[in-house]
C-alpha positions as CSV (number, residue, x, y, z in Angstrom):
1,G,89.3,102.4,119.8
2,Y,91.2,101.1,116.7
3,I,90.7,99.0,113.5
4,P,92.3,95.9,113.7
5,G,93.5,94.1,110.8
6,I,94.8,90.5,109.8
7,M,95.6,89.3,106.4
8,R,96.5,85.6,106.2
9,E,96.9,83.0,103.3
10,H,94.8,79.8,104.1
11,G,96.5,76.9,105.5
12,I,99.5,78.4,106.7
13,K,101.1,77.2,110.0
14,L,102.6,80.3,111.6
15,T,105.5,80.1,113.8
16,A,108.2,82.9,113.5
17,I,107.6,86.7,113.9
18,T,109.9,88.6,111.1
19,Q,112.0,91.2,112.8
20,F,113.0,94.4,110.4
21,K,113.9,98.0,110.9
22,L,111.3,99.9,110.0
23,N,111.4,102.5,106.9
24,K,109.2,105.4,106.5
25,D,108.1,105.7,103.0
26,G,110.1,102.9,101.7
27,K,109.8,101.8,98.0
28,M,108.7,98.4,98.9
29,A,105.7,99.8,101.3
30,Y,103.2,99.1,98.3
31,G,105.4,96.7,96.1
32,A,105.1,93.1,95.6
33,E,104.2,91.3,98.9
34,S,102.7,94.2,100.6
35,L,99.2,95.3,102.3
36,E,97.3,98.4,101.7
37,I,94.4,99.8,103.3
38,F,92.3,102.9,102.4
39,V,90.0,104.5,105.4
40,Q,87.2,107.2,105.1
41,A,85.5,108.3,108.0
42,P,81.7,109.3,107.7
43,G,81.3,113.0,106.7
44,Q,85.1,113.5,105.8
45,A,86.3,114.4,102.4
46,A,89.5,113.0,103.0
47,Y,90.7,109.3,103.1
48,Y,93.5,108.1,104.6
49,H,96.3,105.2,103.0
50,F,98.1,102.8,105.0
51,A,100.8,100.3,103.4
52,A,102.9,98.2,104.8
53,G,105.7,95.9,102.9
54,R,107.1,92.4,104.1
55,N,110.4,94.0,104.5
56,G,109.6,97.0,107.0
57,D,109.0,99.6,104.5
58,F,105.9,101.4,105.5
59,Y,103.7,104.5,104.0
60,D,100.9,106.6,105.7
61,G,99.2,109.4,104.1
62,E,95.9,111.7,104.2
63,G,94.8,111.0,100.4
64,M,97.9,111.3,98.2
65,N,99.4,113.3,100.9
66,G,102.5,111.4,102.1
67,K,103.8,114.3,104.6
68,W,101.0,113.4,107.0
69,D,102.2,110.9,109.7
70,G,99.6,108.4,111.2
71,D,99.9,106.5,114.4
72,W,99.5,103.0,113.5
73,S,101.4,99.6,113.8
74,Y,102.3,96.3,112.0
75,R,104.1,93.2,112.2
76,V,104.6,90.4,110.0
77,I,104.4,87.0,111.1
78,S,105.8,84.4,108.1
79,A,105.5,80.4,108.3
80,K,108.2,78.8,109.4
81,D,108.6,76.4,106.6
82,D,108.0,79.1,103.8
83,P,108.9,82.8,105.0
84,A,107.3,84.1,101.4
85,N,103.7,83.1,103.4
86,C,102.7,85.5,106.0
87,V,100.4,87.5,108.0
88,F,100.2,91.1,108.3
89,E,98.9,92.2,111.8
90,I,97.8,95.9,111.6
91,T,96.4,98.3,114.2
92,I,95.0,101.6,113.4
93,P,93.7,103.6,116.2
94,F,90.6,105.9,115.7
95,R,92.4,108.9,116.6
96,N,94.0,109.0,113.2
97,F,90.7,110.0,111.5
98,K,90.1,112.8,114.2
99,V,87.1,110.6,115.9
100,S,87.2,109.0,119.5
101,D,83.9,106.9,118.9
102,P,83.2,105.4,115.3
103,G,79.5,106.2,115.3
104,P,76.6,104.2,113.8
105,E,77.3,105.5,110.4
106,P,79.1,103.5,107.6
107,W,83.0,104.0,107.0
108,K,84.6,103.2,103.8
109,I,87.2,100.7,103.4
110,M,89.3,99.2,100.9
111,V,92.2,96.4,101.6
112,I,94.5,95.5,98.7
113,R,97.0,92.8,99.2
114,N,99.7,93.3,96.4
115,G,101.4,90.0,95.4
116,S,101.9,87.1,92.9
117,P,100.3,87.1,90.2
118,A,98.5,90.2,90.8
119,A,96.7,92.4,93.5
120,Q,93.7,91.3,95.2
121,G,91.0,93.4,97.1
122,L,88.2,93.9,99.0
123,P,85.8,94.9,97.4
124,A,88.4,95.5,94.3
125,P,91.8,96.4,93.9
126,R,91.2,99.8,93.0
127,H,93.9,102.2,94.3
128,H,92.8,105.8,95.9
129,D,89.2,104.9,94.5
130,I,87.6,105.0,98.1
131,G,84.3,105.7,96.6
132,A,84.3,101.8,95.2
133,G,85.3,100.8,98.9
134,A,83.2,98.6,101.0
135,E,81.0,99.7,103.7
136,L,82.2,99.1,107.2
137,T,79.9,99.5,110.1
138,F,81.3,99.4,113.9
139,S,78.6,97.6,116.1
140,N,80.1,98.6,119.7
141,G,79.8,95.5,121.0
142,K,76.4,94.5,119.7
143,R,75.1,92.2,117.2
144,P,73.6,93.2,114.4
145,E,69.9,93.2,114.0
């Protein structure tokens, strides 16, 4: 299993997939026009940080430890008439969190879009403060009661 993520500006018509060379720990991984995801599995002290820049720079870390290398992927799809508008498609397998099944307990997640005029987030752009994250519960294909 995996955590899928798509971030998109409302009303954009997407037509082109941006091709770029990936650059691990590039400085624009969490610069302007980037997406950051912080995730913490239930019962784990550590949280994981994934950042993806529009230009191919990316970062992953266990907490503030950037030496950790995750197994995940992303791509950027740009609007044909306005390349500054884009969608990030991100796939993060559960094995990154040392679990094979997400289970019924809530996870913590924070999603931050860094851009103009300021960072925006779910629930709020509070970098590395996973305690302020939203709760994410996986339903394993079942509808919530």
